[in-house]
C-alpha positions in Angstrom: -8.6 -6.5 -21.5 -11.7 -5.6 -23.3 -10.8 -2.4 -25.6 -13.3 -0.6 -27.7 -11.8 2.1 -30.1 -13.6 4.8 -31.2 -12.9 6.6 -34.2 -13.9 7.8 -37.5 -11.2 6.9 -39.6 -11.5 3.1 -39.8 -8.4 2.4 -41.5 -6.8 3.8 -38.0 -8.8 1.3 -35.9 -8.9 -1.3 -37.8 -4.7 -1.1 -37.5 -4.8 -0.3 -33.8 -7.3 -2.8 -33.1 -4.9 -5.8 -35.1 -1.9 -4.5 -33.3 -3.6 -4.5 -29.8 -5.2 -7.7 -30.9 -1.7 -9.7 -31.7 -0.8 -8.9 -28.1 -4.1 -10.3 -26.7 -6.2 -7.9 -26.3 -10.7 -8.1 -27.8 -11.0 -5.0 -30.1 -14.2 -3.3 -30.4 -15.1 -0.5 -33.2 -17.4 2.3 -33.8 -17.3 5.0 -35.2 -19.4 7.6 -33.5 -20.0 8.2 -29.9 -23.8 7.2 -30.2 -22.7 3.5 -31.3 -20.1 4.0 -28.3 -22.6 4.4 -25.2 -24.6 1.1 -26.4 -22.6 -1.7 -23.7 -20.4 0.0 -21.5 -18.7 -3.4 -20.5 -15.0 -2.4 -21.9 -11.7 -2.3 -19.6 -10.2 0.6 -21.7 -11.8 3.4 -24.4 -9.9 4.6 -27.1 -11.4 7.6 -27.9 -11.1 10.1 -31.0 -11.5 13.3 -30.5 -11.4 14.2 -34.2 -14.9 13.1 -34.7 -16.6 16.5 -35.9 -19.9 17.2 -34.4 -20.2 14.6 -31.9 -20.5 15.6 -28.3 -18.2 13.6 -25.9 -19.6 13.8 -22.4 -22.1 10.7 -23.0 -18.9 8.5 -23.7 -16.9 9.7 -20.7 -20.0 9.8 -18.3 -20.8 5.9 -19.9 -17.2 4.7 -19.4 -16.5 7.2 -16.3 -15.5 3.5 -14.5 -13.2 2.3 -17.6 -9.5 3.9 -18.7 -10.7 6.3 -21.3 -7.2 7.9 -23.2 -8.2 10.2 -26.3 -6.6 10.7 -29.2 -6.2 13.8 -30.3 -4.4 15.1 -33.8 -4.2 18.6 -32.3 -4.5 19.9 -28.4 -7.6 22.9 -27.4 -9.4 23.2 -24.4 -12.6 20.9 -26.4 -10.3 18.0 -27.6 -7.8 17.8 -24.6 -8.3 19.8 -21.5 -12.4 19.8 -21.0 -12.6 15.6 -21.8 -9.8 15.6 -18.8 -11.8 17.3 -16.5 -14.8 15.6 -16.8 -13.3 11.7 -16.8 -10.6 11.4 -19.1 -7.2 9.9 -17.9 -5.0 10.8 -20.6 -4.1 11.9 -24.1 -2.1 10.8 -27.2 -1.1 12.7 -29.9 -1.5 11.1 -33.4 0.1 9.9 -35.2 1.7 7.3 -32.1 3.1 4.8 -32.3 1.5 2.0 -30.8 4.0 0.8 -28.4 3.7 4.1 -26.6 0.0 3.7 -26.5 0.5 0.4 -25.5 2.6 2.1 -22.4 -0.2 4.5 -21.1 -2.8 1.7 -21.3 -0.9 -0.5 -19.3 0.2 2.6 -16.5 -3.2 3.4 -16.2 -4.1 -0.8 -16.2 -1.4 -0.8 -13.1 -1.9 2.4 -11.8 -6.0 1.1 -11.1 -4.7 -2.1 -9.7 -2.7 -0.7 -7.1 -6.2 1.9 -6.5 -8.2 -1.1 -5.3 -5.9 -3.1 -3.7 -5.1 0.6 -1.7 -8.9 0.9 -1.0 -9.1 -3.2 0.0 -5.8 -2.6 2.6 -7.7 0.5 4.2 -10.8 -1.3 4.9 -9.1 -4.3 5.9 -7.0 -2.3 8.9 -9.9 -0.1 9.8 -12.1 -3.3 10.4 -8.4 -4.9 11.9 -8.0 -1.7 14.2 -12.1 -1.1 15.4 -11.2 -2.3 18.5 -8.5 0.1 19.0 -10.0 2.8 21.3 -7.0 5.1 21.3 -7.4 8.5 19.6 -5.0 11.1 18.7 -4.6 14.6 17.8 -1.8 13.6 14.5 -1.5 17.3 13.4 0.0 18.1 17.2 2.7 15.0 16.8 6.2 15.5 15.9 8.5 12.5 14.7 10.5 10.5 15.1 8.4 9.0 17.7 8.9 5.8 20.0 5.5 4.3 20.9 6.1 1.6 23.7 3.0 -1.1 23.6 2.5 -4.3 24.9 -0.4 -4.6 22.2 1.5 -4.8 18.8 -1.5 -4.2 17.3 -2.4 -0.2 19.4 1.4 0.4 18.1 0.0 -0.3 14.2 -2.8 1.5 14.4 -1.4 4.0 15.0 1.3 4.1 12.7 -0.9 3.2 10.1 -3.5 6.2 11.3 -0.8 8.7 11.2 0.4 8.1 7.6 -3.6 8.2 6.1 -3.5 11.6 8.5 -0.8 12.9 6.8 -1.4 11.4 3.2 2.0 9.8 2.7 2.8 6.5 2.2 3.7 4.7 5.0 7.3 2.5 4.4 7.5 -0.6 6.9 10.7 -2.1 8.4 10.7 -4.8 11.1 14.3 -4.7 13.2 14.2 -8.9 13.4 15.4 -8.6 9.3 19.3 -8.3 9.2 19.1 -5.8 6.5 16.7 -2.8 8.3 19.5 -0.7 9.2 20.6 -0.4 5.8 17.3 -0.2 4.3 16.8 2.2 7.1 19.4 4.9 6.2 18.6 4.5 2.2 15.3 5.7 2.5 14.8 9.7 1.4 11.8 11.3 3.0 9.0 10.9 0.8 7.2 8.8 3.4 6.5 7.7 7.3 8.6 4.8 7.9 7.3 2.5 10.4 10.0 0.3 12.3 8.5 -2.7 14.7 10.8 -4.5 16.9 12.8 -2.1 18.2 13.2 -4.8 21.6 15.4 -6.9 19.3 18.0 -4.7 18.8 21.2 -5.0 21.3 22.2 -2.2 23.2 25.5 -1.2 21.5 22.7 -0.9 18.5 20.6 1.3 19.6 22.6 4.6 19.7 23.5 4.2 16.2 19.9 3.0 15.5 19.0 6.6 17.1 21.2 8.7 14.7 19.8 6.7 11.7 16.2 8.0 12.3 17.6 11.8 12.6 15.3 14.4 11.0 13.5 11.0 9.5 9.5 10.1 9.1 9.7 7.5 11.6 7.7 5.7 14.1 9.5 3.1 16.2 7.4 0.9 17.7 8.8 -1.7 20.9 6.5 -4.4 23.0 9.2 -3.2 26.3 9.8 -0.6 28.4 11.6 2.1 26.0 14.3 3.6 27.7 17.6 6.4 27.2 16.1 7.6 23.8 16.1 11.2 23.1 13.0 11.5 21.1 9.1 11.4 22.5 8.7 8.1 23.8 4.5 7.4 23.6 3.4 4.6 25.9 -0.6 3.3 25.2 -1.5 1.1 27.9 -4.3 -1.7 27.0 -7.0 -3.4 29.2 -5.7 -6.4 27.5 -1.9 -7.1 27.3 -1.8 -10.1 25.0 -4.8 -10.7 23.1 -7.7 -8.3 21.3 -10.9 -9.2 23.4 -12.9 -11.6 21.1 -9.5 -13.1 19.8 -8.9 -16.9 20.1 -5.8 -18.1 19.6 -4.9 -22.1 18.7 -2.3 -23.4 21.5 0.4 -23.4 18.9 -0.6 -19.8 17.9 -0.6 -18.9 21.2 2.8 -20.9 21.8 4.4 -18.6 18.9 3.2 -15.6 19.6 4.6 -15.6 23.6 7.9 -17.1 22.0 8.1 -14.1 19.3 6.9 -11.6 21.7 8.6 -12.7 24.9 12.1 -14.4 24.1 14.1 -11.6 24.9 12.1 -10.1 27.7 12.8 -14.0 29.5 16.0 -15.9 29.4 15.1 -19.3 28.2 14.7 -21.2 31.3 12.2 -18.8 32.5 10.5 -18.4 29.3 10.0 -22.6 29.0 9.0 -22.8 32.7 6.1 -20.1 31.8 5.0 -22.0 28.9 5.2 -24.8 30.8 7.6 -27.0 28.3 11.2 -28.1 28.4 13.9 -26.4 27.0 14.4 -28.5 24.1 10.9 -27.8 23.3 11.1 -24.2 22.8 14.2 -24.8 20.6 12.4 -27.0 18.5 9.3 -24.0 18.4 12.0 -21.8 17.4 13.3 -24.4 14.5 9.3 -25.0 13.7 8.4 -21.2 13.6 11.5 -19.7 12.3 12.0 -17.9 14.9 15.7 -16.7 15.1 16.9 -15.1 18.0 19.9 -12.8 18.1 22.3 -13.3 20.7 
């Protein structure tokens, strides 16, 4: 990372720069805020609040897209509170161990990466779900809830929209995973739990599953009809039960989609007949796509 150290104690600045440089960071130093704002191309800015008679606001404004960490000798409204409210990320009290400073830098670097990744995922999901026209008043929806839709994207759109509306993280589980039930049992209440592939559960497993989701914020989706559950079932119908309008799949992708989503709805003889392939070819497709069918 490229790091700017704004510190009027030259020896301290050099010491910090040397230790950060040994870890592979590129460090520049300056002793005044006026010199600091000449270039804003830095990932991290270490700003000393001990520089008397200088205004820190131009520095914070200039580097508002960078990670600004205050280096302070004492905590006050001017040295900590005001800079934090105007854009600084954190502070560290002098004298400090360089390891603690590095920990803070790494923490905020990871935080910024996660923010960018979350923004990218949200943008992609908004684009992906733009063709889903169903809208719901999520303030009236109580969890757990089951979603029945032959088009998986409708259930996905509902789950992610609900998580955003409630401002909660979302935890994804597919029941095609053998460890799904144990994972579900271990989760707490700090997230929306989105569970897919309910249709893959055996009838004997469904009662246990329903007891596991009691009192949890769970959204369960199935591409089959849902019956005999004590929770609310929301049926989402689509004008196109298989593919989104505008989506064109290759023959291989189509076969994979049908096998994955209908292998529990039809016996192998019927499924292979509908696909126009032999049972041996159906078995080969499962092996090729790593689609394991529970017995």
